[in-house]
N, C-alpha and C positions, 0 to 999 in steps of 0.2 A: 626465666627467673624461677618459675615454679619447679622445673626439673632440678635446678641447682639446690633449691631448698630441700627437695626430697632426698637428693644425694647426701646433703649435709646431715639431715636427720638420720639417715641410714648409717653414716660413718659414726655419728655420735652414739647411736644405739650400740654399734658393734664394738668400737674401741672403748666406750664408756669413759671417755676422757674429756669431752668437750662441754661439760656442764659449767655453769657460772661464767660463760663468756661475757666479757664486758661488751656493751652495745657497740663501741667503736671497733672491737675485735671482729665482730661478725661480718664486717665488710671485707676483711682481709683473709680469713682462714681458708677460703676456698680458692684464693687467687693462684696458689701453686698446685691446685688439683688435689685429688684424694689419694693418688697412687704415687709411691716413691719410684722415680724413673730408674734408680739403681745404675747410674752411669759409672764408668770406670775411673781410673786415676785422673786427678786434676790435670787439665791441659797446662803446658808450661806457662802460658801467660797468667793463668789463674794461680798457679802454685807460687809464682813470683810477684803476685799482686801486693801492693803496699799494705793492704789491711792484713794479709797473711804474715808478711815479714815483720810488720810492726807488732803483731800479736805476740810474737815470741821475744820481743825486746824486753830485757829485764827479768825474764823467766829463767830460773835455774832448772834446766831440763831434768836433771837427776832427782829433783824434788817434785816433779809434776806427776802426781798420782791421781787419776780420776777416782774419786771416792765413792762412786755409785754407778756400777755397770752390772747389768743382768746377764747371767749365763742361762740360756734356755735350751730345751730340746724335748724330744718325744721318746727318747730311749731307743731309737731305731739303730743306734750304733753300739748298743750295750752300755750306755752311759748310766742307766738307771733313772733317767729323767722321766717324768710323766706329765700329762695334761689331763684335766678333768674330761670325762667322756662327754659331758654336755657340749664341749667345744667342737664336737664332731657331729652333733645331732641336729638335723635341720629343723626339728620342732623347738629348738632353743636358738632362734636366729641371732639374738644378740650375742650369745657366746660364740657362735660360729664366726660371725663377722669380726668379733674381737680377736679371735685367733688369726684370722686372715689378715687383719690390719697389722698385728704385731709381726707376723711372718713377712709381710710386704715391707714393713719398716726395716727389717733385717735382711731384706733382699733374698729370702729363701723361697725359691720358685717351686711350683708344683712338680717340676721335672728334676728336683734335687735328688741325688742318689740317696742321701740321708739328710734329714732335717738337722740332726745334731752336727754333722760335719759341715753342712752349708752355713749354718749359723756361725760356727766358730771360724770358718775360713773367711767369711765376710768381715767379722770383727778384726781378725788379724790383718786383713788387707787394709782396712781403714786405719788401723794403728800405724801402719808403715808410712803414712803421710806425716807422722810426727818424728822429730829427731830421736835418735837412740837415747834411752834413759827414761822417756815417758812411759808410764805404766797405768794399768787399769785394775781396779779391785773388783774381781768377779764374785758375785753373790751366789752362795748356795741358798736353798729355800726349803725349810722343813715342812712336813705335813701340818695341817691344822689338827688340833687335839681337843677333845671335850674337857669338861671340868674335872673329870676323873682321871685324866691322863691317857685316855684311849685315842688312838690315831683315827682320824676321820677323813678318809680319802674323798668322801662325798662333799666335804667342805673345802677341799684343797683345789684351788684353781690350777696351780702347777707345782711340781716338786722337782727340786734340783739337789741331789745328794751331796753331802760334804765331800765324799770320796771323789766324785767327778770334778767338782770345783778344784779340789786339791791337785788332782792329776793334771788338769789343764794348766794350772799355774806352774806345776813342776816341769811339765813338758815345754813350757814357753816362758821361762823365767825372765827373759829379756823384756817381756811386755806385760806379764800378768802377776798379780798377787791374788790371794783368795780370802774371802770372808765366809765364815761358817754360819750355819743356822741350826740352832738347837732349841726345841720347844721346852720351856722350863717345867711344864707339867709332866713330862715323861718320867717314868720310874728311873730311867738311866740318864737323866739330864746331866748330872754332875760328871758322870763317867764320860759322856760324850763331849762335854765342855773341856775336860782335862785332855781328852784325845785331840781335840781341835787345837788347843794351846800347844801341845807337844808337836803336832804336825805342821805348825807354822801359820795358822790362821792369824790374820792381822786385826780381826774384829769379829763380833757376833751381830747378825742381822735379825731383827724381829719386825713383823708387820702385824701389830696387835689385832686390828679389826678383822683381817683375813685369817689369821692363825688362831684366834680366840685366846689372846693373852691379856689378862688383866694385870697391869703393872703393880697392883696392890695385893695380888694373891699371895698367901703365905708361902706357896711353893716357890715363889720367885726369890725369897730372901736368901736361901743358901746359894742360889745362883749369883745373886748380887755380891755376896761376900767373896765368892771365888773370883768374880770379875774384878772387884776392887783390889783384891790381893795381887792379881796378875797384872793389873792395869790394862787389861784388854778392853778396848772401847765397845760399847753397845750402840749399834746403829738402830734407831727405832723410828718407824714411820708414824707420824702423828698428823692430824688433820683428816680431811675427807679422802677416801681411797676409791678410785674408779677403775683402774686397770686390773686390779686383782680383788674381786669381791669376796671370794673365799667364804669364811664363816658369817660375814655380814654383820659383825658386831661394831658398828660405827662408833658407838659410845666409848669404845676402848681406845679410840684414837685421840682422846682428849689430851692436849699437851701438858696440862697441869698434873696428870697422873705420873709424868716423868719425875716428879719430885721424889717418888719412892726410891728408884735406883740412885738418884743424886744424893739423897740423904744417907744411903748406904755406902757412899764413896765411889760410885761407879762413874766413869767418864762416859758421858752420853752425847751421841751425835743425833740431833733431831733432823731426820731426813726431810728434805724439801722446805726446811724452816716452817713446817706446818702451814704452808701458804695457801691451802685450799680448804674451803668448807667452813662450817661453824660447829661449835661445841658448847656444852653447858659450862658456865663460869662457876665452878664448884666452890670458889671463894665467896660467891654471891649467888647461891642457888635459886633465890627467888626472882632473879633478874632474867630477862630473855637471853637466849643463846647469843653468843658473840662470835666474831671471826676467830678461827683457830689461830691465825697469825697474830692476833692481838694477845692471845694467851701465851704464845711462844715469846712474843716481845716482852711480856711481863716477866717471864722466867729469865730471859736474857738480862733484864734490868735488875734482877734480885742479886745483890752482891755476893751472897753465900755460894752461888753456883759459878762464879767467874772462872774458877780453876777447873771446872768439870763439864760445863755445858757448852757445846759448840753446835753448829748446824751445817749440813751440806746444802748447797744452793742448786742442786739438780732440780729441774722442772720449774724453778721459781719464775723464769722469764717466759714460760709458755703463755699462750693467748688466753687461757682460762684462769689466769691470775689477775687480780685487780691492779690497776695502775698504782694505787697507794702502796701495794706490796712491792712492786717493781721499784718504785722511787725510794721507799724506805731502805731497802737492802743496799742500794747504791749510796744513798745519802748519809746513813747512820755510820759515820766513820769509826765510832767507838766499837761497833760490832765487827768490823773488818778483820781484826786479828783472830776472831772466833768463827770465821766462815771458811768452808772447805769447798773447793770446786768438785763438782760431779756432773755427769751428763744424763744419768738415768737411761743410758742406752738400753734398748733400741728406740726409745720414744722420740729422740730428735729426728728419726726417719719417718715418723707419722706426720705426713705433710700438713694437715690442717691445724696441728698443734702449735705452730709458731707463726707469728705475724710480724715481721720486721717493720712493716708500715705502721702497725699499732704503736710500736716503741718509738717511732719517729713522732707520732702524734702526741705521745706522752712526754716528749722532750728529752728522751734518753738515748736517741740514736740519730746520727746525721743522715739526711736523705741520700747522700751520695754513697752510703754504705749498703743500702738496701739491695741493689742489683748484684753486686759481687757476692754478698752473703747468700742470696738466693741461688746463684750459680754454684757456689761452693757446696751448698746443701744437696744439690742434685747429684754431686759426686761423692761427698763425704760428710754425712751428718755429724760425725764426731768432731771433725775440724770446724764445721759450722758452729757447733755449740760453743767450742772454745773461743773462736774468733769473735763471735757475737758478744760474749761476756767481756772480752777485752776491749770492745768498742763502746760499750755502754758508758755514759757519763751524764752527770747533772752539773752543768757548768764545768768547773775544773775538777770535780770529784769523780773518781773512777774506782772500780774495784782494783786494789793494789796487787802487785805480784805475790804478796804473801798469801792471798786467797788461793793461789794455784800451787803453793809450796806445801802440799798436804802430806808428803812423806814424813815430815817431822812428827806428825801426830800419830801415825800408824806404825812406823818402824820401831821394832822392839827396843833397840839400844838407844833410841833418841826420843822416846815418847814424852811429850810435854806434860808438865804438871797442870 
């Protein structure tokens, strides 16, 4: 038992993802081990299992766009991707183990000819388990910048250039679209935004705490105006961030700060439904910090944002989210038309992050679904994430097919109001 505890603490330190585990989750998160077994294609019996076949019932495959998938690399193929030097320095053990955990989740072995190539090949292989028409939105990731607009590589956990994300999507149009990332403090921010729009990006991605972006900063306003004019969505991570510490500005992940782009007419996707961590209630600053999810819920219930604010549900059903979060996302049917499916790949491959047994104990999953879900995950974490969400229910209430019909929100000629 002591050895399992030590291993669990090491994984938590490395991946930085296992904070705030509910007590009931702690008994399950090591059941599937620490390492992704990276098995091959699903065996025929599993590919034809009822829970897989039923997951696709009622789903319009040509509308199934995973709204949150990460494209990563080291630049060893000329991609231009980088990772922070700390992630290779043994005297920063947490960063080193974090890198190893993410690479293992993506099944990138130490013997890979190139990290860039192995990461992309694994993602393509996993996608092939889905019917033709399903796609993934691959995220670029800009450098962190300081308040003067200077690039800060030392604050940047990883960097994925727009050009690389665009090229991968162009080379594999049958499976991928791309999301640009442009820091709004850059001197050339508007020029880069215009280029991304012209080159076919379907959204812009920001992670404020890691990138050092204050959504209230005056430099953001021209950016918001351009986004509102083009109707290009802004995907913004709010709530606590553990996988990408970056600049470490946790206070900038406050969901209520998203009122600024919303007031400017921007269509905002709140990544992960702000489902982890706590933040200052700036509407009541004298009160103690509250759950970020509670602040996101407040925004969702404010009528003026109903045509602009949506959320992706990537990572929401991880074991480090509270049962109250899991249940609310399934139960609040009035939210469902404003929820978008996303996997947060490669995180479904980080084995301790998901605990189907916990979801059984919360009344959200049938016991009989646990073992086939675990088997699916050892072969295909992307399919596991999709099937899991399709199996969740509270009584007769489930996440409807509309949650998985995300293309309507991102495709340029059909973007919803």
